[in-house]
C-alpha positions in Angstrom: -6.7 -55.0 108.4 -3.0 -55.1 108.4 -1.2 -51.6 108.3 0.7 -50.3 105.8 4.5 -48.6 106.7 5.0 -45.3 106.5 7.3 -43.8 103.3 10.6 -41.9 104.2 9.6 -38.8 103.2 13.5 -38.7 101.3 11.8 -41.6 99.6 9.1 -40.2 98.5 11.0 -36.7 97.5 13.2 -38.8 94.9 10.2 -40.5 93.6 8.5 -37.1 92.6 11.6 -35.4 91.4 11.7 -38.4 89.0 8.5 -38.5 88.0 8.6 -34.9 87.6 11.5 -35.2 85.0 10.1 -37.7 83.1 6.8 -36.2 82.7 6.0 -34.8 79.3 5.4 -31.2 79.3 2.5 -29.3 77.2 4.4 -27.2 74.7 2.4 -24.6 73.2 3.7 -23.8 69.0 2.6 -20.7 67.6 2.8 -20.9 63.3 4.4 -17.5 62.3 1.8 -16.5 59.1 4.1 -15.1 56.0 4.2 -11.5 56.2 2.5 -11.6 52.7 3.4 -12.4 48.9 6.8 -11.5 47.8 7.4 -7.7 46.4 9.0 -9.4 43.6 7.5 -11.9 41.1 8.1 -13.0 37.4 4.7 -13.4 36.9 3.3 -10.7 34.2 6.7 -9.1 33.5 7.5 -8.8 29.9 10.5 -11.1 29.4 8.2 -13.9 30.7 5.6 -13.7 27.4 6.4 -15.8 24.8 9.5 -13.8 22.3 6.5 -13.9 19.4 3.9 -12.0 21.6 6.7 -9.7 22.8 8.0 -8.2 19.3 7.2 -5.0 18.3 4.5 -4.7 15.0 4.9 -1.7 12.6 1.3 -1.8 12.4 0.5 -1.3 16.1 2.6 2.1 16.4 4.5 0.5 19.3 
């Protein structure tokens, strides 16, 4: 069996630093939930109904 040469500590440090720089780091992403529905919407407003249904009828008292 042949023996291996020892690696210079400076070379080992440079290799370890290079691997550390290129290795991907885990990233934690927290999804933000919306605070809730918007306070003001168009649905259900008087102007969102058809014009014929918005007209006042004399027999409805309105």
